[in-house]
N, C-alpha and C positions, 0 to 999 in steps of 0.2 A: 190466268188468269191475270192480266196485272191493274192497277189501275192511278187514273197520270191527275194529281187537281191544277188547273190553271185559269189563274183570273177568275176565282167566282164556278169555271167548272168542268165539271167531273167528269172526265172520259173510264171505260170501261172495257177495258178488250178481254175479250177471248176468241179460241181457235176450238173447231168443231173437225170432226174426223167422219169419216165414215164413207161407203158406196153406193156410188149412184145404182139406181135400181134392177132400169134395164141389163146395161151389160155386167152388172156388180163391178165399177170402174171406179177405181181410190179418188178420193178427193179431199178436198181441206177449204174449211169453211173461215174465216176471220170477219169478225162480228167489234164494231164499234159501239155504244150505246153513249149516248152524252146525254146529257143530265144539267140543266142549266140550274139559275140559283135560286129562280123563281118558279121551278119544279117542273118544267120544260122536262120533255126525254121522247128521243127518237131513236134510232138506233140505222146506223150505215152496216152494210153485208156485204164480200165478195166470195164468190168462191170460188178454185181451179182442180182443175181434173187430172187426173194422169192417162196416160195411154196405160191401158190394162195392162201389158205386156212388160211394163218400165218394174223397176223395183222400185215401190214406196218409201220414200222416208220422209217421215212425218216435221221436222225439220226444215225440210228444202221444200214442204207444203206448205208451214207456218210463212214461208217469208216470201217467198211465188203470193198467199193468199196477203198475206200484208201491204206488201211491193204495189199491190192490184188496187185494192182496197186506197191506200195513199192516193195512188193516181187518179180512182172515177171518183172518189168522196175529198179529198182535199185539194185541190192543184191548185197552181199556181204559186207567186212569190210570196201575197199575203199570209198563206199556212206554210211557209216553208218553215221558220223556226216550231212554231205546232208539230209539226212530220217527226224534225231531227230530236225533240227533246221525246216524240213517243216510240221513235226507233232507239232512244237510250236511254230511253226507260228498256224496253225488249228487250237490250241485249244484257240489260245489268240484269234483267233476274234470268235470264237463262244461265250468266257467266260468265257471259263475250267482254269482249276489250269494245266500249265506246266508238262511235263514227270520232 
């Protein structure tokens, strides 16, 4: 989990891992909770599942889920800077080099 504060808005990002119930397929869910200055709060999430015979990798799951969340929930040029800051914070928490 990591937190990014940007112009009065707080973004809390966390990941959840599990297996889907029917076929025990591994999955990763990325969740962003947005908290505005006025106290308004809402969450966005995206889930990716892997083929049950694939080797499950949490790092790949996080990246795929986070990418899906960014594409679906924060599209367009107006959100490009926010997406970049979120990715840089993600890489900083993981110890990777920022993009």
